[in-house]
Biotite code that builds the C-alpha atoms (Angstrom):
import biotite.structure as struc

atoms = struc.array([
    struc.Atom([-219.275, 138.284, -115.268], chain_id="A", res_id=1, res_name="UNK", atom_name="CA", element="C"),
    struc.Atom([-221.354, 140.776, -117.241], chain_id="A", res_id=2, res_name="UNK", atom_name="CA", element="C"),
    struc.Atom([-224.763, 141.619, -115.843], chain_id="A", res_id=3, res_name="UNK", atom_name="CA", element="C"),
    struc.Atom([-227.197, 143.527, -118.072], chain_id="A", res_id=4, res_name="UNK", atom_name="CA", element="C"),
    struc.Atom([-230.561, 144.788, -116.823], chain_id="A", res_id=5, res_name="UNK", atom_name="CA", element="C"),
    struc.Atom([-233.127, 145.810, -119.436], chain_id="A", res_id=6, res_name="UNK", atom_name="CA", element="C"),
    struc.Atom([-236.325, 147.589, -118.439], chain_id="A", res_id=7, res_name="UNK", atom_name="CA", element="C"),
    struc.Atom([-239.237, 147.569, -120.880], chain_id="A", res_id=8, res_name="UNK", atom_name="CA", element="C"),
    struc.Atom([-242.983, 148.023, -120.835], chain_id="A", res_id=9, res_name="UNK", atom_name="CA", element="C"),
    struc.Atom([-244.946, 144.737, -120.936], chain_id="A", res_id=10, res_name="UNK", atom_name="CA", element="C"),
    struc.Atom([-245.770, 144.984, -124.641], chain_id="A", res_id=11, res_name="UNK", atom_name="CA", element="C"),
    struc.Atom([-242.660, 142.973, -125.581], chain_id="A", res_id=12, res_name="UNK", atom_name="CA", element="C"),
    struc.Atom([-243.087, 139.406, -126.836], chain_id="A", res_id=13, res_name="UNK", atom_name="CA", element="C"),
    struc.Atom([-241.182, 136.310, -125.745], chain_id="A", res_id=14, res_name="UNK", atom_name="CA", element="C"),
    struc.Atom([-239.610, 136.168, -129.214], chain_id="A", res_id=15, res_name="UNK", atom_name="CA", element="C"),
    struc.Atom([-238.372, 139.757, -128.858], chain_id="A", res_id=16, res_name="UNK", atom_name="CA", element="C"),
    struc.Atom([-236.913, 138.915, -125.445], chain_id="A", res_id=17, res_name="UNK", atom_name="CA", element="C"),
    struc.Atom([-235.093, 135.909, -126.882], chain_id="A", res_id=18, res_name="UNK", atom_name="CA", element="C"),
    struc.Atom([-233.624, 138.074, -129.664], chain_id="A", res_id=19, res_name="UNK", atom_name="CA", element="C"),
    struc.Atom([-232.504, 140.748, -127.184], chain_id="A", res_id=20, res_name="UNK", atom_name="CA", element="C"),
    struc.Atom([-230.785, 138.210, -124.951], chain_id="A", res_id=21, res_name="UNK", atom_name="CA", element="C"),
    struc.Atom([-229.012, 136.602, -127.924], chain_id="A", res_id=22, res_name="UNK", atom_name="CA", element="C"),
    struc.Atom([-227.966, 139.891, -129.523], chain_id="A", res_id=23, res_name="UNK", atom_name="CA", element="C"),
    struc.Atom([-226.671, 141.400, -126.287], chain_id="A", res_id=24, res_name="UNK", atom_name="CA", element="C"),
    struc.Atom([-224.810, 138.225, -125.329], chain_id="A", res_id=25, res_name="UNK", atom_name="CA", element="C"),
    struc.Atom([-223.229, 138.037, -128.800], chain_id="A", res_id=26, res_name="UNK", atom_name="CA", element="C"),
    struc.Atom([-222.317, 141.732, -128.694], chain_id="A", res_id=27, res_name="UNK", atom_name="CA", element="C"),
    struc.Atom([-220.593, 141.422, -125.299], chain_id="A", res_id=28, res_name="UNK", atom_name="CA", element="C"),
    struc.Atom([-218.622, 138.465, -126.585], chain_id="A", res_id=29, res_name="UNK", atom_name="CA", element="C"),
    struc.Atom([-217.686, 140.144, -129.878], chain_id="A", res_id=30, res_name="UNK", atom_name="CA", element="C"),
    struc.Atom([-216.785, 143.592, -128.554], chain_id="A", res_id=31, res_name="UNK", atom_name="CA", element="C"),
    struc.Atom([-215.517, 142.866, -125.037], chain_id="A", res_id=32, res_name="UNK", atom_name="CA", element="C"),
    struc.Atom([-214.467, 139.218, -125.241], chain_id="A", res_id=33, res_name="UNK", atom_name="CA", element="C"),
    struc.Atom([-216.939, 138.213, -122.515], chain_id="A", res_id=34, res_name="UNK", atom_name="CA", element="C"),
    struc.Atom([-217.770, 134.537, -122.066], chain_id="A", res_id=35, res_name="UNK", atom_name="CA", element="C"),
    struc.Atom([-221.452, 133.905, -122.926], chain_id="A", res_id=36, res_name="UNK", atom_name="CA", element="C"),
    struc.Atom([-221.559, 131.229, -120.198], chain_id="A", res_id=37, res_name="UNK", atom_name="CA", element="C"),
    struc.Atom([-220.912, 133.963, -117.627], chain_id="A", res_id=38, res_name="UNK", atom_name="CA", element="C"),
    struc.Atom([-223.212, 136.613, -119.101], chain_id="A", res_id=39, res_name="UNK", atom_name="CA", element="C"),
    struc.Atom([-226.427, 137.345, -117.203], chain_id="A", res_id=40, res_name="UNK", atom_name="CA", element="C"),
    struc.Atom([-229.282, 139.342, -118.707], chain_id="A", res_id=41, res_name="UNK", atom_name="CA", element="C"),
    struc.Atom([-232.407, 140.296, -116.773], chain_id="A", res_id=42, res_name="UNK", atom_name="CA", element="C"),
    struc.Atom([-235.461, 141.770, -118.467], chain_id="A", res_id=43, res_name="UNK", atom_name="CA", element="C"),
    struc.Atom([-237.754, 143.669, -116.110], chain_id="A", res_id=44, res_name="UNK", atom_name="CA", element="C"),
    struc.Atom([-241.232, 144.502, -117.351], chain_id="A", res_id=45, res_name="UNK", atom_name="CA", element="C"),
    struc.Atom([-242.427, 147.780, -115.857], chain_id="A", res_id=46, res_name="UNK", atom_name="CA", element="C"),
    struc.Atom([-246.106, 148.647, -116.059], chain_id="A", res_id=47, res_name="UNK", atom_name="CA", element="C"),
    struc.Atom([-246.753, 151.889, -117.939], chain_id="A", res_id=48, res_name="UNK", atom_name="CA", element="C"),
    struc.Atom([-248.409, 153.320, -114.831], chain_id="A", res_id=49, res_name="UNK", atom_name="CA", element="C"),
    struc.Atom([-245.053, 152.942, -113.038], chain_id="A", res_id=50, res_name="UNK", atom_name="CA", element="C"),
    struc.Atom([-242.876, 154.592, -115.727], chain_id="A", res_id=51, res_name="UNK", atom_name="CA", element="C"),
    struc.Atom([-242.579, 158.350, -116.148], chain_id="A", res_id=52, res_name="UNK", atom_name="CA", element="C"),
    struc.Atom([-241.088, 160.166, -119.120], chain_id="A", res_id=53, res_name="UNK", atom_name="CA", element="C"),
    struc.Atom([-241.064, 163.837, -120.033], chain_id="A", res_id=54, res_name="UNK", atom_name="CA", element="C"),
    struc.Atom([-243.063, 164.761, -116.948], chain_id="A", res_id=55, res_name="UNK", atom_name="CA", element="C"),
    struc.Atom([-245.932, 162.289, -117.357], chain_id="A", res_id=56, res_name="UNK", atom_name="CA", element="C"),
    struc.Atom([-246.625, 158.605, -116.871], chain_id="A", res_id=57, res_name="UNK", atom_name="CA", element="C"),
    struc.Atom([-246.401, 156.541, -120.036], chain_id="A", res_id=58, res_name="UNK", atom_name="CA", element="C"),
    struc.Atom([-249.922, 155.275, -119.311], chain_id="A", res_id=59, res_name="UNK", atom_name="CA", element="C"),
    struc.Atom([-251.198, 158.861, -119.651], chain_id="A", res_id=60, res_name="UNK", atom_name="CA", element="C"),
    struc.Atom([-249.610, 159.620, -123.027], chain_id="A", res_id=61, res_name="UNK", atom_name="CA", element="C"),
    struc.Atom([-252.117, 160.607, -125.646], chain_id="A", res_id=62, res_name="UNK", atom_name="CA", element="C"),
    struc.Atom([-255.069, 160.899, -123.256], chain_id="A", res_id=63, res_name="UNK", atom_name="CA", element="C"),
    struc.Atom([-255.177, 164.717, -123.411], chain_id="A", res_id=64, res_name="UNK", atom_name="CA", element="C"),
    struc.Atom([-255.148, 165.019, -127.198], chain_id="A", res_id=65, res_name="UNK", atom_name="CA", element="C"),
])
């Protein structure tokens, strides 16, 4: 049973989520032979104030320019 956890900032649309789930499910089936009926995909939306990258919070990017 494949389990995939995707973490994104909340600026992703429902349509984009649907495409991600379909593409990842199809890819696991095509490349690894995994049964789509047993594939679980979770999309976690992480607020930019809770995500750090390159030493700063994403919510702070561009504020000091």
